[in-house]
C-alpha positions, 0 to 999 in steps of 0.5 A: 357220214354225218351221224357217225363219230370220226373216232368210231369210223377210224377204229373201223377202218383200222380193224378192216386194214389190220384184218386185210393185212393179216389175210395178206400175210397168210396168203403169202405164206400159203403160196410158199407152203408145200401143201395148200391143205396145211394153210387152208384153216388159217386162210379161212379164219382170216377171210372170216375175220375180214368179213366180220370186220366189214360186217360188224363195223357196218352193223355198228354204224348202220344206226348212225346213218341216213338213208343215202349213206346207208344205201352207199354202205350196202352197195359197198358190202354187196360189192365185196360179196359179189367180188368174192363170188369169183375170188373164192370160187375154189372154196365153198366154205370160205365163201359161205363164212365170208357172206355170213360174216359180211351180211349176217350182222347187217340184216339184224342191224337194219331191223334194229334201226327201224321196222319201217318199210325201208329198213324191212325192205333193205333187210329182206334184200340183204338176205335175198342177195346173200341167198342169191350169191351163195347159189351163184357161187355154188354153181360157179364152184361146181363148174370150176371143179368140173373144169379141173376134172376135164383138164385132168382127163385131157392131161391123162389122155395126152400122157396115154397118147404119148406112151402109145406113140413111144411104144409104136416108135420102139416097135418101129425102131426094133424091126430089122427091115427098113421102114419109112413112114410117109403121109398122104402127100408121100412126104417122109415123116420118119425112117427106122 
């Protein structure tokens, strides 16, 4: 980071750290909240602020970087977004806000740095990566929702099966005659 001033890098690191700490505090409160819906707006705000801390800081520093350091910075930002694909799988809106906050400022900053083939290509790849991860996240989110529905149906089916078993046991126990339940090997499974 030869071109970037140490002061601006320290300020950026401080802003990212403060945003991460704020997100951590809100996340800890969310775990003990009676209803997730009560803290969802605060979680989304802190996720967006953390994304803006990364993306805004990167946009400010892009013009001061050579191509090697620019590539390293883009690698870090895309790694953050890629990790968020699974970490934020349960919330489409949070992920969209995060991607917009992290990568939104980067593409214009790349074009302000220069309109040569390298910067234009990097800006285009940034936008393409954002679109790809948004689609990938949506697909993962829909899979997660479908899995939750399937689990709910399985649980509902288990409960119905338990109710039917209890009903049959109640009928069996209420019959005045002795009845034994045996399996195919004539092993006694129960007697009323």
